[in-house]
C-alpha positions in Angstrom: -166.9 47.9 163.3 -163.5 46.3 163.6 -160.6 48.8 163.8 -157.5 47.6 162.0 -154.3 49.7 162.1 -151.9 49.3 159.2 -148.5 49.8 160.8 -145.9 49.7 158.1 -144.1 52.0 155.8 -146.1 54.2 153.4 -145.1 52.3 150.3 -146.6 49.2 151.8 -149.8 51.0 152.4 -150.0 51.9 148.7 -149.5 48.2 147.9 -151.7 46.6 150.5 -154.7 49.0 150.9 -156.8 47.7 148.0 -156.0 43.9 148.5 -156.8 44.2 152.2 -160.1 46.0 151.7 -161.1 43.4 149.1 -160.1 40.5 151.4 -162.1 41.9 154.3 -165.2 42.4 152.1 -164.9 38.8 150.8 -164.6 37.5 154.4 -167.7 39.4 155.4 -165.8 41.6 157.9 -166.9 45.2 158.7 -163.5 46.8 159.0 -162.3 50.3 159.4 -158.8 50.1 158.0 -156.5 53.1 158.6 -152.9 54.1 159.1 -153.7 56.1 162.2 -156.0 55.4 165.2 -156.0 56.4 168.8 -154.1 53.4 170.3 -156.9 52.4 172.7 -159.3 52.1 169.7 -157.3 49.5 167.8 -158.6 45.9 167.5 -155.8 44.4 165.3 -152.5 45.6 164.0 -151.2 44.7 160.6 -147.5 45.0 161.2 -144.1 45.3 159.7 -141.2 45.6 162.1 -139.6 48.5 160.1 -142.6 50.7 160.7 -143.2 53.4 163.3 -144.9 51.3 165.9 -142.3 49.9 168.4 -144.2 50.3 171.7 -147.3 48.1 171.9 -148.1 49.2 175.5 -150.8 51.8 174.5 -152.7 49.3 172.4 -154.6 47.9 175.3 -157.6 46.7 173.2 -155.6 45.0 170.5 -156.4 41.3 170.1 -153.5 40.3 167.9 -150.5 41.6 165.9 -150.5 40.2 162.4 -147.0 40.3 160.9 -146.6 41.1 157.2 -143.3 39.1 157.2 -142.6 35.5 157.7 -139.6 36.4 159.9 -140.5 37.5 163.4 -137.1 37.8 165.0 -137.3 41.7 164.9 -140.5 41.8 166.9 -140.8 38.7 169.1 -138.2 39.9 171.6 -140.0 43.3 172.1 -140.8 43.5 175.8 -143.8 45.7 175.2 -145.5 43.1 173.0 -148.0 41.2 175.1 -150.6 40.6 172.4 -150.7 37.3 170.4 -148.3 37.5 167.4 -149.0 35.7 164.1 -146.3 35.2 161.5 -147.1 35.5 157.8 -147.5 32.2 156.1 -149.4 32.5 152.8 -149.7 30.5 149.6 -147.7 33.0 147.6 -144.8 33.1 149.9 -144.7 29.3 150.3 -145.0 28.7 146.5 -142.3 31.3 145.8 -139.9 29.6 148.2 -140.7 26.1 146.7 -139.9 27.4 143.2 -136.7 29.2 144.2 -135.3 26.3 146.2 -136.2 23.7 143.7 -134.7 25.8 140.9 -131.4 26.3 142.6 -131.3 22.7 143.8 -131.8 21.4 140.3 -129.2 24.0 139.0 -126.5 22.5 141.3 -127.6 18.9 140.9 -127.6 19.1 137.1 -124.4 21.2 136.9 -126.1 23.8 134.8 -123.4 26.4 135.5 -120.8 24.3 133.6 -122.7 24.9 130.4 -124.2 28.3 131.1 -120.7 29.7 131.7 -119.0 27.3 129.3 -120.0 28.7 125.9 -116.5 28.8 124.6 -116.4 26.0 122.0 -115.3 23.2 124.3 -117.6 20.1 124.3 -117.9 19.3 128.0 -119.4 15.9 128.6 -121.0 15.8 132.1 -123.8 13.4 133.1 -125.2 14.1 136.6 -126.5 11.3 138.8 -130.2 10.8 139.0 -131.9 12.8 141.8 -132.4 9.5 143.7 -128.6 9.4 144.2 -128.2 13.1 145.3 -129.0 13.4 149.0 -130.4 16.8 150.0 -130.7 18.1 153.6 -133.0 20.9 154.8 -132.2 22.6 158.1 -135.5 23.9 159.4 -138.8 22.1 159.1 -141.3 25.0 159.6 -143.9 25.7 157.0 -141.4 26.7 154.4 -138.9 24.0 155.1 -141.6 21.3 155.0 -143.0 22.6 151.7 -139.5 22.7 150.1 -138.7 19.2 151.4 -141.9 17.8 150.0 -141.3 19.4 146.7 -137.7 18.1 146.4 -138.8 14.6 147.5 -141.5 14.6 144.8 -138.7 15.2 142.3 -136.9 12.1 143.5 -134.3 13.5 145.8 -133.7 11.6 149.1 -134.5 14.5 151.6 -133.3 14.6 155.2 -134.9 17.3 157.3 -133.5 18.6 160.6 -135.3 20.6 163.4 -134.6 21.3 167.0 -137.5 19.2 168.1 -138.8 15.8 166.7 -141.0 16.0 163.7 -142.6 13.5 161.3 -143.2 14.3 157.7 -144.1 11.7 155.2 -141.5 11.2 152.5 -138.7 12.9 154.5 -136.2 11.5 156.9 -136.6 13.7 160.0 -133.8 14.2 162.5 -133.4 16.5 165.5 -131.0 17.5 168.2 -127.2 17.8 168.2 -126.6 14.2 167.0 -129.2 14.6 164.4 -127.6 17.7 163.0 -124.3 16.0 162.6 -126.0 13.1 160.8 -128.0 15.4 158.6 -124.9 17.3 157.5 -122.8 14.2 156.9 -124.9 13.2 153.9 -125.8 16.7 152.6 -124.5 17.0 149.1 -126.9 19.9 148.7 -127.9 21.8 151.9 -130.8 24.2 152.2 -131.0 26.6 155.1 -134.5 27.5 156.3 -134.0 28.0 160.0 -135.3 31.0 161.9 -132.8 33.6 163.1 -132.4 33.1 166.9 -129.5 33.1 169.3 -129.5 29.3 169.1 -129.3 29.2 165.3 -126.7 31.9 164.7 -123.6 30.4 163.0 -125.2 27.0 162.6 -122.8 26.7 159.7 -119.3 27.3 161.1 -115.9 25.7 160.6 -116.8 22.6 162.6 -120.1 21.9 160.9 -119.0 22.7 157.4 -116.3 20.1 157.9 -119.0 17.5 158.5 -120.4 17.9 155.0 -119.4 15.8 152.0 -116.4 17.5 150.2 -117.7 19.7 147.3 -121.2 20.0 148.7 -123.4 23.0 147.7 -125.1 25.3 150.1 -128.4 27.2 149.4 -129.4 29.8 151.9 -132.8 31.5 151.5 -133.3 31.6 155.3 -131.4 34.1 157.3 -127.9 35.6 156.9 -126.7 35.0 160.5 -127.1 31.2 160.1 -123.7 31.2 158.4 -120.3 32.2 159.8 -119.2 34.1 156.7 -115.4 33.8 157.3 -115.8 30.0 157.8 -117.8 29.6 154.6 -115.3 31.6 152.6 -112.4 29.5 153.9 -114.3 26.3 153.1 -115.0 27.5 149.6 -111.3 28.3 149.1 -110.2 24.8 150.2 -112.9 23.1 148.1 -114.6 21.6 151.1 -117.7 23.5 149.9 -118.2 23.5 146.1 -120.6 26.4 145.8 -122.8 28.7 147.9 -126.0 30.3 146.6 -126.9 33.0 149.1 -130.1 35.1 149.1 -129.8 36.5 152.6 -127.0 38.3 154.5 -126.2 39.9 157.8 -126.2 43.3 156.2 -128.6 44.1 153.4 -128.2 45.3 150.8 -124.9 43.3 150.7 -122.1 45.9 150.6 -120.5 46.2 147.2 -117.0 45.4 148.6 -118.1 42.2 150.3 -116.0 39.2 149.3 -119.1 37.2 148.3 -119.6 39.4 145.2 -116.2 38.6 143.7 -115.9 34.9 144.8 -116.1 32.5 141.8 -117.9 29.9 143.9 -120.6 32.2 145.3 -123.9 33.3 143.7 -125.5 36.3 145.3 -129.2 36.9 144.8 -130.8 40.1 146.4 -133.3 38.6 149.0 -135.7 37.5 146.3 -136.2 33.8 147.2 -139.7 34.5 148.4 -141.7 37.6 148.7 -145.0 38.1 150.4 -147.7 38.6 147.7 -150.2 41.3 148.8 -153.2 39.4 147.4 -152.6 36.1 149.1 -151.2 37.8 152.3 -154.3 39.9 152.6 -156.4 36.8 152.5 -154.4 35.3 155.4 -154.8 38.5 157.4 -158.5 38.6 156.8 -158.9 35.0 157.9 -157.0 35.6 161.1 -159.2 38.6 161.9 -162.3 36.5 161.2 -160.9 33.8 163.5 -160.3 36.4 166.2 -163.8 37.7 166.0 -165.2 34.2 166.1 -163.2 33.2 169.1 -161.2 30.6 167.0 -157.5 30.0 167.3 -155.3 32.3 165.1 -153.3 30.9 162.3 -149.5 30.6 162.6 -149.1 31.9 166.2 -145.5 32.5 167.3 -144.0 30.4 170.1 -142.6 33.2 172.2 -140.5 30.9 174.4 -138.8 29.4 171.4 -138.4 32.8 169.8 -140.2 31.8 166.5 
């Protein structure tokens, strides 16, 4: 019997219990899944950082912590966490991000807002360039960044991707390092932010880097709120350096009702909906990782502790 502790808020248990039990059965795993165990009896923890478990020290038998979220910044720095940590990367989350990023990229590329908000009797003739003439840059080439880059490239956009370390992805121009970041921003008529939230990535977009972008560029942020210096972005929007910002994530969530983003005519706020973990597909990923752990195989999507993601 494999003892699996579900360590997340009660509403998550209501959503995940049935899909997890189904996934374990389909994987041929004999699992005792509960929300309470004696810590020294737990083999795996299915985990959300906003749950009750914050001290991993008593879980001496635990073979891995399996995060329910794609983001791990709220747990990776926990000094009591010595067990392997796997982030959540599942088909539903990835496909949802592909669709959201592609939709908003096409919205800005095609100038859809001009007509959606222009139903006033004025005939506005606007013909956008073809996708092949609209450079897109993606900052962050992890699983989600790569998937979005490949999707946009398949639509004909020339896509430049940037990451801290060198990467090679077919169909994308991949840059890295400080010089690579400047080059990636210099052509970014549409910029998509999919970097993790680490000390090294905070305020990646600031007054200096925003000034590197083509005048009137659009920013799409489904990644992490702290990637952007909010005051610098608002200033760049006011001067026209940045034409529009579609923001799905923020430093404080829910975004306070008096935040300037809500009232700014060049900002679109969406309520952290770019990509949600789907219980069915996420449960399959968790079951596969437990199967791997029991078989002595490498876990999927292990977190690089030194890099912080």
